[in-house]
C-alpha positions in Angstrom: 168.1 87.6 129.0 169.5 88.6 132.5 169.4 86.0 135.4 166.4 87.1 137.3 167.5 88.2 140.8 163.8 86.6 142.2 164.6 83.1 140.4 165.7 81.7 143.8 162.7 82.7 145.5 160.5 81.6 142.9 161.8 78.2 142.8 161.5 77.8 146.7 157.7 79.0 146.2 157.3 76.3 143.7 158.6 73.6 146.3 156.1 75.2 149.0 158.5 77.4 151.2 155.7 80.0 152.3 158.8 81.9 153.7 159.9 82.6 150.1 156.4 84.1 149.3 156.4 86.1 152.5 160.3 87.7 151.0 158.5 88.2 147.6 155.9 90.3 149.5 158.1 92.2 151.6 159.8 93.2 148.4 156.7 93.9 146.1 154.1 94.8 148.4 154.7 98.3 148.3 155.3 99.0 144.7 152.1 96.8 143.7 150.1 99.1 146.2 151.5 102.1 144.8 150.7 101.0 141.3 146.9 99.7 142.4 146.4 102.9 144.3 147.3 104.7 141.1 145.3 103.0 139.1 142.1 102.4 141.4 142.3 105.8 143.2 141.3 103.9 146.4 143.1 103.0 149.4 140.8 99.8 150.4 140.8 98.8 146.8 144.5 98.9 146.7 144.9 97.2 149.5 142.8 94.3 148.6 144.0 94.0 145.1 147.5 93.7 146.4 146.6 91.1 148.6 144.8 89.2 145.6 147.8 89.6 143.6 150.0 87.6 146.0 147.4 85.0 146.5 147.3 84.5 142.7 151.1 84.4 142.5 151.3 81.6 145.5 148.0 79.5 143.2 150.1 80.2 140.1 153.5 80.1 140.6 153.8 76.8 138.5 152.4 78.7 135.6 155.5 81.3 135.8 157.6 81.3 132.8 161.5 81.6 134.3 162.3 83.0 130.6 160.8 86.3 131.5 161.2 88.2 134.4 159.5 87.7 137.8 159.0 91.3 138.4 156.9 91.5 134.5 154.8 88.2 135.6 153.9 89.9 139.0 153.1 93.4 137.8 150.9 92.0 134.9 149.0 90.5 137.5 148.5 93.3 139.5 147.5 95.3 136.3 145.1 92.9 135.2 143.5 92.5 138.9 143.5 96.6 138.9 141.6 96.7 135.9 139.1 93.8 136.8 138.2 95.8 140.2 138.3 99.4 138.1 135.7 97.5 135.8 133.6 96.0 138.6 133.2 99.0 140.4 133.2 101.5 137.7 134.6 103.9 140.0 134.5 107.6 138.8 134.4 109.4 142.0 137.1 111.4 143.2 139.6 110.1 145.6 138.0 111.6 148.7 140.5 111.1 151.7 142.2 108.8 150.2 145.3 111.1 149.8 146.9 110.1 153.0 147.7 106.8 151.6 149.7 108.1 148.6 153.6 107.5 148.9 154.9 110.0 151.3 158.1 112.1 149.8 160.4 113.8 151.9 159.4 115.8 154.7 159.3 119.3 153.8 157.9 122.7 154.8 154.1 123.0 155.6 153.7 125.1 152.9 155.4 122.8 150.3 153.5 120.0 152.1 150.3 121.7 151.5 151.4 122.1 147.5 152.5 118.9 147.2 149.3 116.9 148.7 147.1 119.7 146.5 149.1 118.3 143.5 149.0 114.8 144.0 144.9 115.3 144.8 144.8 116.8 141.3 146.9 114.1 139.8 144.8 111.5 141.1 141.6 113.0 140.7 142.8 113.5 137.0 143.8 109.7 136.8 140.8 109.0 138.1 138.7 110.4 135.0 141.0 108.6 132.0 140.2 105.2 130.8 142.1 101.9 132.7 144.4 101.6 129.8 146.1 105.2 130.3 146.1 104.9 133.9 147.6 101.7 133.8 150.7 103.2 131.2 151.2 106.5 133.2 151.4 104.6 136.6 154.0 101.8 135.3 156.0 104.7 133.7 155.9 107.7 136.5 154.8 106.1 139.8 156.4 102.6 139.2 159.3 103.9 137.3 159.3 101.2 135.2 161.2 101.3 131.7 159.7 101.3 128.1 160.9 97.6 127.9 159.5 96.7 131.3 156.4 98.1 130.4 156.2 96.2 126.9 156.7 93.0 128.8 154.1 93.8 131.4 151.8 94.7 129.1 152.8 91.8 126.2 153.0 94.9 123.7 155.7 96.5 121.5 157.8 99.0 123.0 156.9 101.4 120.3 153.4 101.0 121.4 154.0 101.7 124.8 155.9 105.1 123.8 152.4 105.3 121.4 150.4 105.1 124.5 152.3 107.2 126.7 152.5 109.9 124.4 148.7 109.8 123.9 147.8 109.2 127.8 150.1 112.1 129.0 148.0 114.3 126.4 145.1 113.4 127.9 146.4 113.7 131.2 147.7 117.2 130.5 144.0 118.5 129.4 142.8 117.3 132.3 145.1 119.0 134.8 144.9 122.2 132.5 143.3 125.2 135.0 139.5 126.1 133.8 138.3 129.4 134.2 141.1 130.4 136.7 140.2 127.2 138.9 143.3 125.0 139.9 141.4 122.6 141.9 
């Protein structure tokens, strides 16, 4: 396995170096927040989950096995924490006004921004109605842009299982996104 680029920071964290943890926070805060937001559909929950993930990392850094990539380990913590929050809150309501917290794309003309915002709301609302397992695999692949191998490492499953779960989750998402009765909301 290739040398993990985070290895030096992890070693410093293990020695109690808080500045190394701060560097890891800067590196992973946004992608972990985005993944948590996609799974949870709520900005406050995603922010709290992201903070909890870094607390867990600091508390459990000695448990990290350098045989695996740090990226996979921290994403696994984020996925588990997001699913725990999802189970505790049983959040089924639409995302409401949280769409302003979605990652911003390139600045576009107002019509494209409106179309993009509407699509983002539809996708997030559909994700909110899916099972946590489906949300996680879709989020890791399409929003966090993880490879099949990375997802397999994060979820501790075979690559072929990742592909199967993604196929099935995409089918369910497609059904949820299909317009009904001429309504595309």
